[in-house]
C-alpha angles and dihedrals in degrees: 000000000000112000116200122195111199128188101172091115095048128207082038113076114200121200117189121193125186137177114356125345110236129183096250089060088060089070089061094046094047091049098046096044089043089059090051092052089050089063088067091214128130116253145159125236124218110190115197109203103151089109094053108117104191137018114256118258121262094263092052090047090052094048090050091049092047090051092048090052090049090054099042092116092053091046092049095047100038115022111074094186143351116210113187118196109221121177095203117076090204091057091046090053091049091049091052091048091050089052090056092050097040108030113219118222091243136029108285125181137177113224134187098225145027090243091056092049093047094050090050093049093046091050090050091048091049093048087055090051092242119156115246119218119242092247092058092050089049091051091052093052093051121103115270136285092049117203116233089240089064093056089051100043119116 
């Protein structure tokens, strides 16, 4: 599955996952997000997974969990919120329950739509006093549902 990490709407980081998550794609994710952490700037993350077709295998899930544990400090200091778009209500419920049991280092929510995730991220960025780019303001004013490309436009 291609993973795309996009920062055009900074301080909103958009991660787009499609197809099936495989271990080799984690290299891309780790490298790109590592570069974001190196900026040492506060940001919000919107993860779009509605086009993911299958769950990652156990080895891939473990590697992802290990990486997240290794970067807990960066997540806590820099990432004000992670909103993950998940099509399945059952999976969203499971993610919410897991966050109750295993507390993440930042606010993490599972949402049903890109619009809901965008609104949560913008609210968190504003609460932090972070300046929003004009492209993000325009995207929020557009009719719903908003396509992802509108969020990322210049």
